[in-house]
C-alpha positions as CSV (number, residue, x, y, z in Angstrom):
1,M,-8.1,15.2,2.4
2,G,-7.4,14.0,6.0
3,R,-5.2,11.1,7.0
4,I,-4.9,8.2,4.6
5,L,-5.7,4.6,5.6
6,L,-3.0,2.2,4.3
7,S,-4.4,-1.3,4.1
8,I,-1.7,-4.0,3.4
9,T,-2.6,-7.5,2.4
10,G,0.2,-10.1,3.1
11,E,1.0,-13.3,1.4
12,R,-1.2,-15.3,3.7
13,E,-4.1,-12.9,3.2
14,E,-3.8,-11.2,6.6
15,T,-4.5,-7.5,6.6
16,L,-2.7,-4.7,8.4
17,E,-4.2,-1.3,8.5
18,L,-2.3,1.9,9.4
19,E,-3.2,5.6,9.3
20,V,-0.5,7.7,7.5
21,L,-0.1,11.4,6.9
22,D,0.1,11.5,3.1
23,E,0.6,9.5,-0.1
24,A,4.4,9.7,0.1
25,T,4.5,8.3,3.6
26,A,2.0,5.6,2.6
27,L,4.4,4.5,-0.2
28,L,7.3,4.4,2.1
29,V,5.5,2.4,4.8
30,A,4.2,0.0,2.2
31,D,7.6,-0.5,0.6
32,I,9.1,-1.3,4.0
33,N,6.3,-3.7,5.1
34,V,5.4,-5.5,1.9
35,V,7.7,-8.2,0.5
36,H,5.2,-9.5,-2.1
37,G,1.6,-8.5,-2.1
38,N,-0.8,-5.6,-2.3
39,A,-1.7,-2.4,-0.5
40,E,-4.6,0.0,-0.9
41,L,-4.8,3.7,0.0
42,W,-8.2,4.8,1.3
43,D,-9.6,8.3,2.0
44,G,-12.7,7.4,4.2
45,D,-14.9,5.1,2.0
46,R,-13.1,6.1,-1.2
47,R,-10.2,4.0,-2.5
48,I,-7.5,6.3,-3.8
49,A,-5.2,3.6,-5.3
50,R,-4.3,-0.1,-5.3
51,L,-0.5,-0.9,-5.1
52,T,1.0,-4.2,-6.2
53,K,4.7,-4.9,-5.5
54,H,6.6,-6.8,-8.2
55,G,10.2,-8.0,-8.6
56,G,12.8,-9.8,-6.7
57,T,15.1,-9.0,-3.8
58,H,17.1,-6.2,-5.5
59,G,14.9,-4.9,-8.3
60,T,11.4,-4.3,-6.9
61,F,8.9,-1.8,-8.4
62,W,5.3,-0.8,-7.6
63,E,2.3,-1.1,-10.0
64,I,-0.2,1.7,-9.1
65,A,-3.8,1.3,-10.3
66,G,-6.5,4.0,-9.8
67,P,-9.7,3.5,-7.9
């Protein structure tokens, strides 16, 4: 697997796409940049996972769904 594409969809449906080195880095970047919303991890044309951030200001968690 090469670099992973992290695609973040914001609250207003705008999309930010970033290349990251690995899954751990993708989760870290998504956690910093997503307040409420979704992110997807892609390896080329194959979706690796869909991430959905839940919770409030102090108790957030990620729901991770497979391809």
